[in-house]
N, CA, C and O of each residue as an XYZ file, in Angstrom:
196
protein
N       6.448      7.595    -11.485
C       5.132      7.489    -11.245
C       4.747      5.919    -11.324
O       4.111      5.542    -10.339
N       4.989      5.003    -12.228
C       4.751      3.622    -12.194
C       5.510      3.119    -11.105
O       4.898      2.414    -10.302
N       6.785      3.347    -10.901
C       7.235      2.706     -9.959
C       6.363      2.433     -8.423
O       6.161      1.414     -7.763
N       5.945      4.000     -8.225
C       5.136      4.120     -7.319
C       3.985      3.711     -6.946
O       3.577      3.822     -5.790
N       3.244      3.116     -8.036
C       1.952      2.913     -8.028
C       2.146      1.014     -7.739
O       1.476      0.185     -7.122
N       3.524      0.948     -8.621
C       3.667     -0.641     -8.309
C       4.063     -1.102     -6.827
O       3.784     -2.185     -6.311
N       4.645     -0.235     -6.363
C       4.944      0.024     -4.675
C       3.592     -0.237     -3.864
O       3.399     -1.176     -3.092
N       2.878      0.574     -4.127
C       1.460      0.593     -3.313
C       1.030     -0.464     -3.788
O       0.569     -1.195     -2.912
N       0.959     -1.006     -5.132
C       0.062     -2.335     -5.215
C       0.736     -3.456     -4.683
O      -0.017     -4.275     -4.155
N       2.009     -3.742     -4.670
C       2.550     -4.733     -4.032
C       2.463     -4.833     -2.361
O       2.409     -5.900     -1.748
N       2.460     -3.386     -1.698
C       2.467     -3.508     -0.374
C       0.972     -3.690      0.300
O       0.734     -3.888      1.492
N      -0.049     -3.560     -0.873
C      -1.121     -3.443     -0.534
C      -1.758     -5.185     -0.360
O      -2.465     -5.646      0.536
N      -1.260     -5.774     -1.429
C      -1.421     -7.142     -1.481
C      -0.757     -7.568     -0.261
O      -1.493     -7.828      0.691
N       0.404     -7.678     -0.126
C       1.091     -8.113      1.047
C      -0.032     -8.093      2.502
O      -0.521     -9.092      3.030
N      -0.185     -7.019      2.810
C      -0.789     -6.352      3.904
C      -2.440     -7.088      3.586
O      -3.138     -7.330      4.571
N      -2.822     -7.317      2.587
C      -3.969     -7.807      2.230
C      -4.102     -9.206      2.879
O      -5.074     -9.584      3.532
N      -2.910     -9.967      2.588
C      -2.468    -11.407      2.828
C      -2.615    -11.587      4.255
O      -3.439    -12.345      4.767
N      -1.529    -10.640      5.071
C      -1.342    -10.419      6.548
C      -2.670    -10.397      7.087
O      -2.959    -11.072      8.075
N      -3.483     -9.669      6.503
C      -4.849     -9.383      7.299
C      -5.854    -10.366      7.226
O      -6.815    -10.307      7.993
N      -5.725    -11.392      6.271
C      -6.567    -12.623      5.657
C      -6.055    -13.585      6.803
O      -6.830    -14.045      7.642
N      -4.788    -13.843      6.786
C      -4.031    -14.462      7.942
C      -4.676    -14.407      9.386
O      -4.854    -15.376     10.123
N      -5.014    -12.984      9.668
C      -5.668    -12.747     10.959
C      -6.897    -12.822     11.163
O      -7.448    -12.249     12.102
N      -7.505    -13.554     10.293
C      -9.014    -13.366     10.039
C      -9.449    -12.059      9.824
O     -10.445    -11.732     10.470
N      -8.930    -11.183      9.041
C      -9.638    -10.003      9.000
C      -9.722    -10.105      7.574
O      -9.183    -11.008      6.934
N     -10.689     -8.778      6.865
C     -11.204     -9.069      5.449
C      -9.561     -8.476      4.618
O      -8.614     -7.866      5.115
N      -9.740     -8.871      3.508
C      -8.169     -8.316      2.581
C      -8.374     -6.790      2.615
O      -7.379     -6.085      2.783
N      -9.586     -6.226      2.468
C      -9.887     -4.985      1.901
C      -9.134     -3.811      3.005
O      -8.708     -2.682      2.760
N      -9.173     -4.622      4.355
C      -8.274     -3.842      5.456
C      -7.347     -3.438      5.301
O      -7.247     -2.218      5.427
N      -6.220     -4.185      4.962
C      -4.885     -4.441      4.654
C      -4.747     -3.354      3.540
O      -3.807     -2.569      3.673
N      -5.667     -3.195      2.330
C      -5.362     -2.466      1.160
C      -5.836     -1.152      1.695
O      -5.274     -0.149      1.255
N      -6.943     -0.987      2.726
C      -7.128      0.348      3.211
C      -5.907      0.838      4.024
O      -5.386      1.933      3.814
N      -5.561      0.131      4.786
C      -4.317      0.449      5.441
C      -3.403      0.559      4.826
O      -2.740      1.352      5.493
N      -2.664      0.244      3.699
C      -1.706      0.661      2.735
C      -2.205      1.806      2.020
O      -1.338      2.609      1.673
N      -3.306      2.053      1.740
C      -3.782      3.572      1.271
C      -3.396      4.809      2.026
O      -2.809      5.805      1.603
N      -3.916      4.503      3.425
C      -3.909      5.354      4.307
C      -2.053      5.849      4.598
O      -1.633      7.006      4.620
N      -1.336      4.738      4.764
C      -0.076      4.899      5.206
C       0.600      5.461      3.767
O       1.249      6.488      3.968
N       0.596      5.019      2.357
C       1.395      5.335      1.651
C       0.925      6.534      1.014
O       1.663      7.245      0.333
N      -0.533      6.819      1.265
C      -1.036      8.177      0.971
C      -0.373      9.178      1.655
O      -0.106     10.181      0.994
N      -0.095      9.158      2.636
C       0.347     10.171      3.622
C       1.996     10.254      3.532
O       2.588     11.313      3.737
N       2.767      8.846      3.158
C       4.230      9.281      3.177
C       4.655      8.482      1.593
O       5.810      8.084      1.444
N       3.613      8.302      0.462
C       3.959      8.068     -0.483
C       4.653      8.805     -1.238
O       5.011      8.312     -2.307
N       5.047     10.187     -0.916
C       5.675     11.574     -2.102
C       7.055     10.735     -1.688
O       7.875     10.780     -2.605
N       7.516      9.965     -0.505
C       8.992      9.769     -0.453
C       9.291      8.470     -1.059
O      10.477      8.149     -1.142
N       8.410      7.700     -1.482
C       8.617      6.821     -2.621
C       8.991      7.095     -3.926
O       9.670      6.263     -4.527
N       8.584      8.352     -4.574
C       8.626      8.667     -5.595
C       9.912      9.666     -5.989
O      10.041     10.785     -5.492
N      10.768      9.133     -6.881
C      11.994     10.165     -7.260
C      11.766     11.478     -7.794
O      12.601     12.382     -7.766
N      10.553     11.564     -8.306
C       9.953     12.583     -9.334
C       9.943     13.940     -8.357
O       9.793     14.038     -7.139
N      10.103     14.664     -9.105
C       9.837     16.473     -8.423
C       8.459     16.654     -8.233
O       7.842     16.056     -9.114
N       7.925     17.080     -7.655
C       6.539     17.771     -7.297
C       6.189     18.647     -8.327
O       5.144     19.293     -8.258
């Protein structure tokens, strides 16, 4: 679980930086990360549900 949270945090920061360079607020990248990894985040975790 901690690994999954780390992935979400790092991807959120990366997409936030990309959005910032495109002239968008960082929160847009973080929200996009939440939407994408929220839907597909179960594949990041090796834990059984």
